C-alpha beads as a LAMMPS data file, in Angstrom:
LAMMPS data file: protein, C-alpha beads

56 atoms
55 bonds

1 atom types
1 bond types

-500.0 500.0 xlo xhi
-500.0 500.0 ylo yhi
-500.0 500.0 zlo zhi

Masses

1 110.0

Atoms # bond

1 1 1 0.000 0.000 0.000
2 1 1 2.783 2.404 0.940
3 1 1 4.771 1.742 -2.245
4 1 1 1.687 2.583 -4.334
5 1 1 1.515 5.989 -2.694
6 1 1 5.217 6.577 -3.332
7 1 1 4.843 5.439 -6.961
8 1 1 1.918 7.818 -7.441
9 1 1 3.887 10.740 -6.000
10 1 1 6.869 9.966 -8.234
11 1 1 4.614 9.748 -11.296
12 1 1 3.003 13.082 -10.476
13 1 1 6.351 14.782 -9.911
14 1 1 7.706 13.457 -13.214
15 1 1 4.643 14.788 -14.943
16 1 1 5.150 18.221 -13.443
17 1 1 8.917 18.431 -13.738
18 1 1 9.560 16.231 -16.771
19 1 1 10.726 19.019 -19.055
20 1 1 13.126 20.402 -16.500
21 1 1 14.454 16.934 -15.877
22 1 1 14.894 16.334 -19.608
23 1 1 16.725 19.639 -20.027
24 1 1 19.086 19.002 -17.116
25 1 1 21.874 17.361 -19.179
26 1 1 21.873 20.330 -21.567
27 1 1 21.972 22.814 -18.708
28 1 1 24.739 20.960 -16.852
29 1 1 26.873 20.691 -19.987
30 1 1 26.314 24.374 -20.676
31 1 1 27.408 25.313 -17.160
32 1 1 30.561 23.214 -17.473
33 1 1 31.424 24.743 -20.855
34 1 1 30.903 28.287 -19.550
35 1 1 33.727 27.740 -17.066
36 1 1 36.257 27.648 -19.921
37 1 1 37.869 31.085 -20.257
38 1 1 37.424 33.164 -23.438
39 1 1 35.481 30.607 -25.548
40 1 1 33.202 29.107 -22.902
41 1 1 30.102 31.172 -23.595
42 1 1 30.455 30.713 -27.340
43 1 1 30.930 26.952 -26.989
44 1 1 27.932 26.726 -24.644
45 1 1 25.529 28.420 -27.073
46 1 1 24.306 25.161 -28.691
47 1 1 23.631 23.537 -25.313
48 1 1 21.806 26.672 -24.156
49 1 1 19.638 26.441 -27.256
50 1 1 19.006 22.743 -26.561
51 1 1 17.832 23.509 -23.029
52 1 1 15.636 26.372 -24.231
53 1 1 13.931 24.171 -26.815
54 1 1 13.224 21.411 -24.287
55 1 1 12.184 23.638 -21.388
56 1 1 11.187 27.140 -22.551

Bonds

1 1 1 2
2 1 2 3
3 1 3 4
4 1 4 5
5 1 5 6
6 1 6 7
7 1 7 8
8 1 8 9
9 1 9 10
10 1 10 11
11 1 11 12
12 1 12 13
13 1 13 14
14 1 14 15
15 1 15 16
16 1 16 17
17 1 17 18
18 1 18 19
19 1 19 20
20 1 20 21
21 1 21 22
22 1 22 23
23 1 23 24
24 1 24 25
25 1 25 26
26 1 26 27
27 1 27 28
28 1 28 29
29 1 29 30
30 1 30 31
31 1 31 32
32 1 32 33
33 1 33 34
34 1 34 35
35 1 35 36
36 1 36 37
37 1 37 38
38 1 38 39
39 1 39 40
40 1 40 41
41 1 41 42
42 1 42 43
43 1 43 44
44 1 44 45
45 1 45 46
46 1 46 47
47 1 47 48
48 1 48 49
49 1 49 50
50 1 50 51
51 1 51 52
52 1 52 53
53 1 53 54
54 1 54 55
55 1 55 56
């Protein structure tokens, strides 16, 4: 009974936060690339666009 409640809560949270969860790899990669001096922001532009498309 308790695991059904937990499963329902997980399903609801995935439904609400699915886009943000899907965009997380793009956002993390973008943040890592932005650390690189001089070219970081330019190199991170495609991953920023990826995250924006997935989670506007």
